[in-house]
N, C-alpha and C positions, 0 to 999 in steps of 0.2 A: 504494500499499500504506499509505503514511504517513497519507493522509487517512482510510482505512478504520479504521486503529487509533485515530486521534483521535476519530472519530465513535463507535466502539465504546466508547471510554473515557468519552465524554460521556454515552452512554446508560447505561452501568453506574453512573456517578456520580449521574445523575438518579434511577435506580431505587433506589439506596442511599439517597438523600436522602429520597425518599418513604417508604421502609421505616423510616428512622430516626425520622421524625415520627409513624409509625404504631405504634411500639413501645408495649407496655403499660408501666404504671408499675412501679417497682421494688418496691412493696408488694404488688403482685398475686402470689398464690402460684402461679398457673398461667402466669406470664410465660414460663417456659422452653418451654411448649408452644404459644406463639403462632406463627401462620403467618409473620409478619413477621420474628421472630427466626430461625426455621428458614431462611427464604429469605436472610436476611443471612449465615448461616453457609454456605449453598450458594455464595453469591457469593464469600465469603472463600476457600473451598476451590478454587473455579475459578480465581480470581486467583492463589492460591498455586501451583496446578498450572501455570499459564501462566508465572509467574515462574521456577519451577524448570526447566520444559522449555526455555524460551528461554535461560536462563543456561547450562544444560548443552549445548545445541546449539551456541550461539555460542562458548562456551568450548572445546568439543572442535574445532569448526571452526577457530578460531584456533590451537589446539594442533597440529593436523596440517597447517596451511598455513604456519606460520612455521618457517623452517629452524632445526634445533637445539633446538626447544622440547620435543620428546618426549624427548630425552636429559636435559634439565634437569628435566623433570617426573619421569622415572624416578629420577634422583638424589634428588630431594626426597622421593619416596615411599619409596625405599630408606633415606634418612636417618631418616625418621619411623618406619619399621619397626625400625630399629636402636635408636631412642630407646625405643620401646615394649618391645622385647625386654629392653633394659637395665633399664628400669623395672619390668618383671615379675620380672626376676631379683633385684632388690634389695628388692622389697616382701616383707612378711612375712605369714605366715598364722597370726598370734598367736591361740592358743586362749583366752587371756585376754579378748580382744575379743569372741570368739564367746560365751563364757560370760557376759560383761557384758551383751551384747545379748539373750541368751536370758533373763536375769533380769528384763530390762525388758519382756519379752513380744514381742520382735522375733526371729523365727526366722531365722537365718542360718547360713551354712556357712563352712568355711576358704576355699573357693574365692572366695566373695563378698567376704570380707574382703581376700583377696589381690588381687582384681580392683579393689576400691576403692582399695587402696594403690598399685596400678599406675597408676590414673587420676590420682591425686594427684601421684605421682612424675613422670608425663608432663607434667602441668601445671607443676610446679616447674621441671623441666629446660627446657621450652620458654620459660617466662617468663625464666629465667636467660639463655638464649640470646638472647632479644629484647632484654633489658637491655644485655647485652654488645654486641650489634650496634648499639645506639643510642649507647652511651658511647664505644666505641673510635674510631669515625670522628670524633666531636666532639673527642676528645682529640688525634687525629692532626692535625686542622686547627688546633688551638689551638697545638701545639708546631712545627708544620712552618713556619708563617709567620714 
């Protein structure tokens, strides 16, 4: 199986190299319609699909074969759900933002503003948790010795 994958990757690499050199110049207005460009996008989508499928299959296989990993995964998903719920609760649906965006010609709703605020709050909370989880063990090692 390993040899087949290597041969397949070499063939895809050679096809991509040939397509690379047959691409039209950037000055060509019809460059987006070239066959080489379309085929390169097809190769990219195929490789992306292969990467996504294999990572999901092997990740789920590891998840279900390792003892206790499903429990840890459910705790992590539950923790993320709690953070998202808290973030949604503390985000605001400020009408001033909706009106400002409408004045600029961007149609938006209160729900959109609340969802954007929630996304930002999730990002900030997860960043804070990551920083704390990096600093605390370092401080613990520094003072325990």
